[in-house]
N, C-alpha and C positions, 0 to 999 in steps of 0.2 A: 470603784466607780460610783457606787451608790452615794458616797460622801459628796462627790462632785455635783450629782443631781440635787442633793439636799442643800448644799451650799448655794447652788444657782437659784433654787426655789426661794430660799430665804432672802437672797440679795434682790431678787425680782420684786418680792413683796415689800421690802424696805426702801427701794430705790425712790418711789414717789414721795417719801417722807424726808428725803435728803434735801439740803439747801438748794435754791435755784442756782443754776449754773454748773452744778456738779455733773460730770459725764457719768454715763453708765459704767459700773465697775467691770474690770476685765478679770476673768478667772482663768488661771493657768494651772495645770497639774504638773508638779515637778516630780522627778524621779528621786527617791530618798538616797540611794546609793550612787553617788556620782562616779565613784571609782569603777563601778562595774561597767560604765559605758566609755571608758577611756580607750584610746587606740592601742592595739596590740601589735601593730606593725607601722613603721614610718620609713619613708624614702626621701631622698633629696635628688632633685633634678636640676643639674647645672648645665649652662650653655653659654656661648659667647653672644649673648643677647640681652636685652632689657628684661627685668624680672616679670613685667606685666605680659610681655610677648611669651615668655616661658610658661607662665601660668595659663594663658590662653590656649596654648598648645596642649598643656596637660588636660585642661577642661574639655577640649575637643576630641582628643586622641587617646588619652590614657584613662581618664576617669570613667567614660562609658564602657570600656572593656572590662575594667575591674568590677564596676557595679553589676555586671551580668553574672557574676559568680555567686552561687547560692551560699547564704550564711553571712554575707557582708551587710552590715547595718547602715553605715555611711562612710563616705569618703570626703575628707576635708583637704583643701588646698590653701596654703598660706605662704607668707614670706615676700609676696610681691607688693610693691608700692601701688596703692589704688590710684585709679584716675579720678579727677576732680574737674569741676567746672570753674573756670577763672573768669571773673568779671572785672574788666578793666574800664575805668571811668576817668573823665576829665574834671578835676576838682573845681576849676574855674567855671565850667559849664553848670555843675550842680549848684555852685553858689549863686549863680545868676538866676537859675530857675527856682531857687529856694528849696532844694532837695537836699537831705542829709543822708549819710550812710545808714543811719538808723531807719530812715524811711524805706530805703531800698531793702534792707534786711527784714523789716516787718512785712513788706509787701510779698517777698518770696516765702517767708514762714506762713503767712496767712493763706497763700494760694495752696500750699501743700499740707495745710492743716486739715485733719479729719473733723468733720462737723457732725455732731449727734443730733438727729432730728427728732427722736422720741421712740415710743412704742405704739403699736397698733394691735388692737384685739380683733381676731377674726373667728368666724364660726366654723369649727371643725366638723368632721363626720359624726353623725349621731347627735348633733346639737351641743357638743362639748366645745368649750371656749379654748382658743389657743392665741398665741400672741407672737408678734415679730418685732425685732429691734431694727430701726432704720438709721443708716449712717450715710453721710455724703462725703466722698473722698475723691480727689483728682486721680486721673490716670497717671500712674507713676511708672516711668521707664528709666533705668539707670543710664542709658546711653542716649536719651533725648531730653533736651531742655530748650523750650521754646520761650524766649523772653518776650515775644510779641503778645502773648496771652496774659502776661502779668502786668498789672497796672499799678503805678505809684502816684499817690496824691501829694502834690507840692504844698508849701506852706500857704499859698494864696488860694488853695482849693482846686487848682488846675489838675486835671488827670492826665498823666503821661504814660505811654507804654515803656516797658523796661528796655527794649531794644533801642529806644531813642536816647537812652542815658548811658548805657554800657555796651562794651564790646565783649561778647562771650566766645571763649575758646575752651576746648576740652584738652587738658594737659595731664601729665603725670604728677602726682603729689610729690612735694619735696620729701626725699627719704630722710627718715629720722635715724636709721642705722643701716649697716651694710652686712650682708652675710655671703661669703664667697668661699668656694673650694677651688684651690689652684688658680686663684685669680679670676674665676668664672662666677657670674651671678647664679644663685641657687634659690630654689623654692622648696617647700615642705609638702609632702603628700602623706597623709595619715589615714590609716585604714582601721575602722572600728567593726568588730565582729558582733553578730547577734548574740544575745545572752545564752541561747541554747546551742550555739554552733560549737562544733569540735574545732578548736583553734589549731591543733596539730595538723589536721587534714586541710583546713582552710589555709593555713600558712603555705603548705606545699602547693596548693592551687594558685595562690597569689604569686609565689615565686616563679612558678612555671609560666604564668601569664606575663609577668614582668620580663622574663627572659625572651618570650616571643615579641613583646613590644620593643625591647632593645634592638632587635634585628631591624626594626622599621624606623628607628629614630633618625632625624636629620643629622647631618655631619656636625660634629662638635657637641652633641647632646649626650649627656651621661646620666645614668641612674645608679645610685648607691643606696644600699640598705643601711639606714642609720640606727634603727631600733627594731628588734624582733623579740617579743616577749616569749615566744615558744622555745627559744634557745635555753632559757632558764628552766622551762618546764621539761624539756628533753633531758637536761642534766639531772634534774631532780628525779625524774622517772628512772634514769639509768641507776642512780643511787638506790632507789627503792627496789628495783628488780634485783640488784646485787644483794641488798640486805635481806630481801625475802628468800632468795635462793640460798644464801648463807645460813639464815635462820633454820630453814628446812633441813639443810644438810647437817647442821650441828645436832638438831633434835634427833634425826635418823641415826646418826653416829652413836649418840648416847644410848638410843634404844637398842642398837646392834651390840654395843659393848656390854650392856647390862643383861640382855637375854641370850645373845649368841644363837638366835633362832631365826632362820630365814622366813618361816611361815609367820612368825610374830611380826617381823619387819614388813612383810607383804601386807598383813592386815592393817598396819598403821598407815602405809602408803595408800592403799585403796580407800580406807576410811577417810583420809585427808582429801583425796581426789573427789570422792563422792560428796563430801561436805562442801567443798568449794563449788562443785558443778551445781548442786541444789541451791546454794547461796546466790549464785549468779542469776537463777531464775527469779528469786525474790528481789534482787537488785533491779532487774528489769520491770518487775510487777509493781514495785514502789517507786519507779522512775528516779532512782538515785543517780546522782551525777558522779561519775568516775573522774576524780581529780586527785591532786596530791595528798589531800587529808584522807580521802576514801581509801586510797592505796596503801597509806600508812596504817590505817585501821585494819586492813586485811593482814598486814605483816605482824601487827601486835597480837592479833587474835589467833594466830596459827598455834602458838604454844598452848593457849587455853583450849583450843579445839583437840589438840593432841592429848592433853591431860585427861579430858573426858573419856576418850577412847582407851587410854592406857588403864585408868581406874576401872572401867567396866570390863575390860579384857582380863585383867588380873583376878578380879572378883569372880568372874564367870569360871575361870580356870581353877581357882581354889575352892570356891563354895558351891559352884554349880547352880547359882540362882541370880536373880536380878535385884536383890534387895539393895544393892549399892546405888541404884538409880536415884533413890530419894536423897541420898547424900549429894550425889552429883547435881541433881536438880536444885537443891537448896543453895549450893555454892554458886552455881551458875546464875540463878535468880538474883543472888546478892550482888554479883557483878553487874548484871544488867540493870538492876535498880540503881546502882551507883551512877551509871551512865545516863540514866533518864534525866538527871538533874541538869544536863547540858541543854535540854530543850527549854528550860525555864530561865536561862541566863539572859543577859542583855542581847539585843538583836545583832549588834556588831560582832560580838563573840560567838553567838549562837550560829550565825550564818556560815562561820568558818569551821565550826566543830560538829555541826548537826549530822553531816554526811559521815564523819568519822564515827560518831556514836551509833549511828543507824547501821553502818556496816558491821561493827563489832557485835551489836545486839543480834543482828540477823545471823552472823556466824555462830554465835553461842546457841541460839535457839535451834538452828539446824544441827549443831553437834549433839544436842539432847536427843533429837530424833534418830540420828546416826547410831548413838550409843545404845539406844533402847531397841532398835529394830534391825539396823545393819550389822552391827558387831556380833550379836549372838548367832544370826544366821550365817555370817561369814566364818565364824569359828567352827561351826557345824560342817560347813561346806568344805573347808580346807583341811579339816581334821586336826585342828590345833589342840594339843594337849599340854598340861602342865609340865614345864621343864623340857629337857632334851634327853634322849636315850642314847648311850654309847655302849656298844658291845666290845669286850676285850677278854679274849679267852673264853672261860667258862662263867665269867662274872657279867652280870648286866646291871649297870648303874643308871639310876634315874636322878638327874640333877634338877633340883628346883629350888625353892626357898631353903629347904633343908635337904640333905643328901641321904637317900636310902639305898643301901646296896643289898642285893640278893644274890646268894652263891648258887 
């Protein structure tokens, strides 16, 4: 926003130095990422009526209801042939009066042209100088065209009103193309969500509202969903949920096969649950957006999180100290450092991957705290010992990395 003010100040200072006749420059701020503002849902409304009447019905009855839903940025309607003002003239009359079509066109353009009057400095509060920009423009209404207020100058200098030269009618523009469904005219209705809106929840709200609107449609009117971006999102989420569950299941199966110890398996499960729960707090604190890349980051980091827990658990059981934490810390910081490079990539790539990297980094950082504080306390709490003890007859065998049997 500061760049806009700075640019406006520079233009205001240099405008008096521009050649005469140059209008005051127009400043407009554009959104860099156009794809972020594209519609996420589209509908087609078809009916046995002209497209312009269908669009008017949608403007009056459908668009206001959808616009009330929180999270909707804008609603666009299109596909209808616009209305136009048609000016019919008598060529013989124009020839006799010395008026050409160019004279009529120039008169209409001149009437609707915005005239820049200049700038005016005023004294603001505290003696500070302020300025205003003055512009003269006619009152524009798309459904009102009064030819009696437009004057045309003939070749002999005579001034004529436009309504004396032409007959004005408002008609539908000649269509350049046709779009029909089952032989019925159709229009498009596109819904764009706010950047921070939850599109999954918003999609459900829009569909519920559209179902309610369908019950009130006139006879012959039909609404069809032509595009729904959330369908792809739901499919990808289902894949991610399945892969995440399968990843956790495979890791826990390997832990059980290797240790054959329920307490050890319970420690891994609780450590993983605590790690994810604490990480969720940081997701909220850092305002991370939970989207496909973020969820994929959680899936990828699960095995790294479990690795830290396993290394610390085995070292505590075998050595009865926390010296392995420095090795775990070094390995984890190396991985986190490799992910930091994502934040320095090109903006287009960074915007897609920064949430992925942030999620993985948070999970790894939390895994260090879990491995240092939670795992030792949990081992002592559940009484986990190295290996497993099996009594058979008079012999007691303790199985661990090596097997020691005592008679």
